[in-house]
C-alpha positions in Angstrom: 179.2 -304.2 -0.2 178.4 -302.6 2.8 180.7 -302.8 5.9 179.5 -305.1 8.5 178.6 -303.4 11.7 181.9 -304.5 13.5 184.0 -302.9 11.0 185.6 -299.7 12.5 184.3 -296.7 10.6 186.3 -293.7 9.7 185.4 -290.8 12.1 184.9 -287.5 10.4 184.9 -284.3 12.1 181.6 -282.5 11.9 184.0 -279.5 11.0 186.2 -281.2 8.5 185.1 -279.2 5.2 187.6 -281.3 3.1 185.1 -284.5 3.6 181.5 -282.8 4.7 179.5 -280.4 3.2 179.6 -276.9 4.6 176.8 -276.5 7.0 174.6 -273.3 7.8 173.6 -273.6 11.2 170.9 -271.7 12.9 171.8 -268.4 15.0 171.1 -270.1 18.4 174.2 -271.3 20.6 173.4 -274.7 21.4 174.7 -277.9 23.2 174.2 -280.7 20.8 176.0 -279.6 17.8 179.2 -278.1 17.0 179.0 -274.7 15.9 180.3 -271.4 15.4 183.2 -271.0 18.7 183.3 -267.4 19.3 186.4 -267.3 21.1 188.4 -270.0 18.7 187.0 -267.1 15.7 188.9 -264.1 17.6 192.0 -266.3 19.0 192.2 -267.0 15.1 191.7 -263.9 13.9 194.0 -262.2 16.5 197.0 -264.8 16.0 196.6 -264.3 12.1 197.2 -260.7 12.4 200.0 -261.5 14.9 202.1 -263.7 12.4 201.5 -260.8 9.8 203.0 -258.3 12.2 205.9 -260.7 13.0 206.8 -261.2 9.5 207.6 -257.2 9.2 209.8 -255.0 10.7 207.3 -253.2 12.4 207.0 -252.8 16.3 203.1 -252.2 15.8 200.1 -252.5 13.3 198.0 -248.9 13.4 194.7 -249.6 12.3 192.0 -247.4 10.7 190.5 -250.1 8.0 187.4 -251.2 9.9 187.7 -254.2 8.7 191.1 -254.6 10.3 189.7 -253.3 13.5 187.4 -255.7 14.0 189.7 -258.6 13.1 191.9 -257.6 15.7 189.9 -256.3 18.3 186.7 -258.5 17.9 184.7 -254.9 18.1 182.3 -253.7 15.7 179.8 -250.4 15.7 177.7 -249.3 13.5 179.0 -248.6 9.7 178.0 -245.2 10.0 180.5 -244.3 12.4 183.0 -247.2 11.8 184.1 -245.8 8.3 184.7 -241.8 9.8 188.6 -242.5 10.3 188.0 -241.9 13.9 188.2 -245.4 15.1 191.6 -247.1 15.3 193.8 -249.4 16.8 197.2 -250.2 17.8 198.5 -253.9 17.5 202.2 -254.3 19.3 204.2 -257.0 19.7 202.9 -258.1 22.9 199.3 -259.4 21.4 197.3 -257.0 23.2 195.5 -254.5 20.9 195.0 -251.0 22.3 191.3 -249.5 20.8 190.2 -246.2 20.6 186.7 -245.4 20.0 183.8 -243.2 19.7 182.7 -242.1 23.0 180.5 -244.1 25.0 181.1 -247.3 22.9 184.8 -247.6 24.4 182.8 -247.9 28.1 180.6 -250.1 26.4 183.5 -252.7 25.4 185.1 -252.1 28.9 181.7 -254.3 29.9 181.3 -256.5 27.1 184.5 -257.0 25.8 186.8 -258.8 28.5 189.2 -260.0 25.8 190.3 -256.3 25.6 192.8 -256.0 28.4 192.5 -253.6 31.1 193.3 -249.7 30.5 193.2 -250.9 26.4 189.7 -249.3 25.4 189.9 -245.7 25.1 187.6 -243.0 23.5 188.8 -241.5 21.0 188.0 -238.7 18.4 190.5 -237.4 15.3 187.7 -235.3 14.0 185.2 -237.6 11.6 187.1 -236.8 8.3 188.1 -233.2 8.6 184.7 -232.3 10.4 186.8 -231.0 13.5 190.0 -229.1 11.9 193.6 -230.5 12.6 194.3 -227.3 14.6 192.3 -228.2 17.1 195.0 -230.2 18.2 193.3 -233.9 18.9 195.5 -235.8 15.8 198.6 -233.9 17.5 197.5 -235.6 21.0 196.6 -239.0 19.8 200.1 -239.2 18.4 201.6 -238.6 21.4 200.0 -241.0 23.1 200.8 -243.7 20.2 204.4 -242.5 20.5 204.3 -242.9 24.3 202.6 -246.6 24.2 205.3 -247.5 21.9 208.4 -245.8 24.0 206.8 -248.3 26.9 206.8 -251.2 24.9 210.2 -250.6 24.2 209.2 -250.2 20.2 211.3 -246.5 20.0 212.6 -246.1 16.8 210.9 -249.2 15.1 208.6 -247.9 11.6 205.1 -248.5 12.3 202.3 -250.1 9.3 199.3 -248.0 8.6 196.6 -249.9 6.8 194.5 -246.1 5.5 194.8 -243.1 7.1 194.1 -239.1 6.7 196.9 -237.5 4.9 196.7 -234.5 8.0 197.0 -237.9 10.8 200.2 -239.0 8.4 201.6 -235.7 8.6 201.4 -235.3 12.3 203.0 -239.0 12.6 205.9 -237.9 10.5 206.0 -234.5 12.2 206.5 -236.6 15.2 209.4 -238.6 14.0 207.5 -241.7 13.7 208.5 -243.7 10.8 205.2 -245.0 8.4 205.3 -247.8 6.1 201.8 -249.7 4.0 200.9 -253.2 5.7 197.8 -253.1 4.2 198.5 -255.9 2.4 200.1 -257.6 5.1 196.6 -257.4 6.6 194.7 -258.6 3.6 196.9 -261.8 3.5 196.4 -262.4 7.2 192.6 -262.0 6.8 192.8 -264.2 3.2 192.6 -267.7 4.5 189.6 -268.5 6.6 189.2 -270.7 9.6 186.0 -273.0 10.1 183.9 -270.8 12.2 184.7 -267.6 9.5 182.9 -270.1 6.6 180.1 -271.1 8.6 179.3 -267.5 9.0 179.6 -266.7 5.5 177.6 -270.1 4.7 175.0 -268.8 6.9 174.9 -265.2 5.6 174.4 -267.0 2.2 171.8 -269.3 3.4 170.0 -265.9 4.5 170.4 -264.5 0.7 168.9 -268.0 -0.6 165.7 -267.4 1.3 165.6 -263.8 0.0 165.7 -265.0 -3.7 162.6 -267.2 -2.8 160.6 -264.0 -2.2 162.0 -262.1 -4.6 160.7 -264.5 -7.2 157.2 -264.6 -5.8 157.2 -260.8 -5.9 158.7 -260.7 -9.5 155.5 -259.6 -11.3 154.7 -256.9 -13.5 154.4 -253.4 -12.1 156.5 -253.7 -9.0 159.5 -251.3 -9.2 162.7 -252.4 -8.3 163.3 -250.3 -5.1 160.4 -252.3 -3.9 162.6 -255.0 -4.5 165.2 -254.0 -2.2 162.9 -252.5 0.2 161.5 -256.1 0.2 165.3 -257.9 0.5 166.2 -255.7 3.4 163.6 -256.1 5.5 163.5 -260.0 5.2 167.6 -259.8 5.9 167.0 -257.8 8.6 164.6 -260.1 10.1 166.7 -263.3 9.7 169.5 -261.7 11.6 171.5 -259.6 9.3 173.7 -257.0 10.7 174.3 -254.4 7.6 172.6 -254.7 4.3 175.5 -252.9 2.4 174.3 -252.8 -1.0 171.3 -254.4 -3.3 171.3 -253.9 -6.9 168.1 -254.7 -8.9 168.7 -254.1 -12.8 166.0 -254.7 -15.1 164.7 -254.4 -18.7 166.8 -251.8 -20.6 169.0 -251.0 -17.1 170.7 -254.4 -17.9 173.1 -253.6 -20.8 175.3 -252.5 -20.1 175.3 -253.1 -16.2 174.9 -249.8 -14.1 176.1 -251.4 -10.5 172.9 -249.7 -9.0 168.8 -249.5 -8.5 166.0 -247.2 -9.6 162.1 -246.8 -9.0 161.9 -248.4 -12.5 158.6 -250.1 -13.2 159.2 -254.5 -13.8 157.5 -255.4 -17.5 156.6 -258.5 -19.0 159.4 -260.4 -20.3 161.8 -258.4 -18.7 165.4 -260.0 -17.9 166.3 -258.6 -14.4 169.3 -259.4 -12.0 169.8 -258.7 -8.6 173.2 -258.5 -6.1 172.7 -259.0 -2.5 175.1 -257.6 -0.5 174.6 -258.2 3.2 176.5 -259.5 6.9 176.0 -261.7 9.0 178.0 -261.5 12.2 180.3 -259.3 10.0 180.7 -261.6 7.0 179.5 -260.8 3.6 177.6 -262.0 0.6 178.1 -260.9 -2.8 175.4 -263.1 -4.3 173.8 -262.3 -7.9 171.1 -263.9 -9.8 169.0 -263.2 -13.0 165.3 -264.1 -13.5 162.9 -263.5 -16.5 159.7 -261.9 -15.7 156.7 -263.9 -16.8 158.5 -265.2 -20.3 161.8 -265.4 -21.5 163.4 -265.3 -25.0 165.7 -267.1 -27.1 168.5 -264.5 -27.0 167.9 -263.9 -23.1 168.6 -267.8 -22.9 171.2 -267.8 -25.2 173.0 -265.0 -22.8 172.1 -266.9 -19.5 173.6 -269.9 -21.0 177.0 -268.4 -22.2 177.7 -266.9 -18.8 176.8 -270.3 -17.1 179.6 -272.2 -19.1 182.2 -269.1 -18.1 180.8 -269.8 -14.6 181.0 -273.5 -14.5 184.4 -273.5 -16.4 186.0 -271.4 -13.6 184.6 -273.7 -10.2 185.9 -276.4 -12.1 189.4 -275.0 -12.5 189.3 -273.4 -9.1 191.5 -275.3 -6.3 194.4 -275.2 -3.9 197.5 -274.4 -6.0 195.6 -273.1 -8.8 196.7 -269.4 -10.2 194.1 -266.9 -10.9 195.5 -266.2 -14.3 194.4 -269.8 -15.1 191.1 -268.8 -13.9 190.8 -265.3 -15.7 191.9 -266.7 -19.1 188.8 -269.0 -18.9 186.7 -265.5 -19.2 185.9 -263.7 -22.6 188.3 -260.7 -23.2 186.4 -256.9 -22.7 186.1 -256.7 -26.1 184.3 -260.0 -26.5 181.5 -258.9 -25.4 181.4 -255.3 -26.6 183.2 -253.6 -24.2 186.1 -251.2 -25.2 189.0 -252.9 -22.8 189.2 -254.3 -19.3 189.0 -251.1 -17.0 185.7 -250.8 -18.7 184.9 -254.3 -18.4 186.3 -254.8 -15.2 184.0 -256.4 -12.1 181.7 -258.4 -15.2 183.8 -261.1 -15.1 185.3 -261.0 -12.0 186.4 -263.1 -8.8 186.8 -261.1 -5.4 187.5 -262.5 -1.7 184.8 -262.6 0.8 185.6 -262.2 4.7 184.6 -259.4 6.7 185.5 -257.3 3.6 183.1 -257.4 0.5 186.4 -256.9 -1.8 189.4 -259.3 -0.2 192.0 -261.2 -1.6 192.0 -262.8 -4.2 191.2 -260.4 -6.9 190.4 -262.4 -10.1 190.3 -260.5 -13.4 191.9 -260.0 -16.8 193.0 -256.9 -15.7 195.5 -257.8 -13.1 195.7 -261.6 -12.6 197.4 -262.5 -16.0 200.1 -260.0 -15.2 200.2 -260.7 -11.4 198.4 -264.0 -10.7 198.1 -265.1 -7.5 198.1 -268.9 -6.2 194.6 -269.8 -4.7 194.8 -271.3 -1.1 192.8 -274.1 0.5 190.7 -271.7 3.2 190.1 -269.1 0.6 186.2 -268.3 0.1 185.5 -266.1 -2.9 182.7 -264.9 -5.2 182.8 -265.3 -9.1 180.6 -263.2 -11.2 180.1 -263.7 -14.9 178.1 -261.3 -17.3 176.9 -261.8 -20.6 175.3 -259.3 -22.9 172.1 -260.5 -25.1 171.8 -260.2 -28.8 168.7 -258.2 -28.3 171.1 -255.3 -27.1 168.7 -254.7 -24.4 169.1 -258.0 -21.8 172.0 -259.5 -20.4 172.7 -262.4 -17.5 174.5 -261.6 -14.7 175.5 -265.1 -12.3 177.5 -265.4 -9.1 178.3 -268.0 -7.0 180.4 -268.3 -3.7 182.6 -270.8 -3.3 185.3 -272.2 -0.3 188.6 -273.7 -1.1 189.4 -277.0 0.4 192.1 -279.3 -0.2 189.4 -281.8 -1.8 187.9 -279.0 -4.2 185.8 -276.2 -4.2 182.3 -276.0 -2.4 179.8 -273.3 -3.2 177.9 -271.7 -0.7 175.1 -269.9 -2.7 172.2 -272.8 -3.4 169.2 -270.9 -4.7 168.7 -272.4 -8.2 171.1 -271.1 -11.1 171.7 -273.8 -14.0 169.4 -272.5 -16.1 167.3 -268.9 -16.6 165.1 -269.0 -13.9 161.6 -267.6 -15.4 159.2 -266.2 -12.3 155.9 -266.3 -12.5 155.3 -267.7 -16.0 152.3 -267.0 -18.1 
C-alpha cells in the first residue's frame, strides 16, 4: 500500500547516483537545481593528485601529460599546443601547483584562474618537440628553475616523479643531479575514481552524442560519403558545446571487416552495414560511443553478427560492478581466434573496455591481452566504455557496439542512450 501523507519519506540526495539516475543537465548554470559545481570539481581533482603524491617518496610531481596538467592545475588550452610537450606543471607537497604555459596563456591564467597562487603561473617554452634545439638552453634553464623551487621548498635530494617526458629533458634533469621516477601509474590511479561532477560532465558529453546519432540516422542514405557523416557529426557537436572533437570513425560496407579505425570518402550504398565511433569532450570529459546501422535494408548475416555483439555486451554490463575483477569481464568475451583473428594483440580493441575521463584511455583497461594475467579490481566511481565487435558470416559486414557505464555501489548505470538493443535499420525502404 502507498505510504500515508504523514509518513516521513527517506531523503535521497539529488547527486546520490547509487540511488538516482545520472542526469545530463543543460549547459547553463542555474539557481534552481544541483548541477556541476566547478569549485568542488577543482578541489576534488587537486585533492586526489595530492593523495597520490603523498603516498610516494617523491618531493614533487613534474607533469607533462596534458590531462594530468588539467587535472592538477584546472587549466586548458587548445590541443594543438597542449600536446607539444611545452606545457608543464610542478605539484609539490604544499599543494600549490606551478604552471608553465604557452606565451600569453600564462597572463590569461593570472587574470582568469584565481585558484593558481600568485607567482605560480609562468610562461614557458622547452622547444616544441625539438623544433628549438636543446642546445639553445631552454631545457637547461627550465630544470635549473625547477631545481631552485624544490630547494626553496626544502625538497632537495628527494626523487621527482615524472609522467611523460622528452629524452632531452630527462637527460638534463639527470645531468643536474635530479633523481627521476615514473609516476604515471600514480596519476592514472588518482584519475580513475570520478566524483559527482566528473560523472555529470561525462553524462552530458554522452547526451550530446545521443543527438548526433539521431542526425546520422536521418542522413544515412545511399550517396552520402563517410567523410560527410564525420563533418555532420563534428558540426553538430561544436554547436552543442563540445570543446574538442578528437576523432570520429566512420566505417561502412566492405570496410567493416576488418575494422580499420578510421574514415574515408567511401560512398554509402544500399544495404551497407555501417558503424561509427564519436570521440569528443565536454568541459574536458570524453566520450567513446559506437553505434552500428544498416542502410535501407538488412540481411540475416548482419542481424546474426549484431545479436552476438549485443549478447557479449549485455553479459559484460551484467557482470561489471564494485569489487569485480577485470579478468571476470574479459573472459565473457570471445577469443581473438573465435572471430577469425590470429592473436589477442591483433584483436586488441575489438572486445575491449577502457576508462573514460579527461583522457580517452584511462583505467581500467579490460581485454584478454592484459586482464587475464593482471586483473584490476573494478571500483565504485569508475567510468569506462565497453566495446564489442562481431564480423558477419558474409565476410564483409560487422557489428560494433559500445556503451559507457558508471559503476555505483548499487550496480552499473549506462550513459549511452541511443537505441542499440537490436540492429537499427536507417531509412528503411
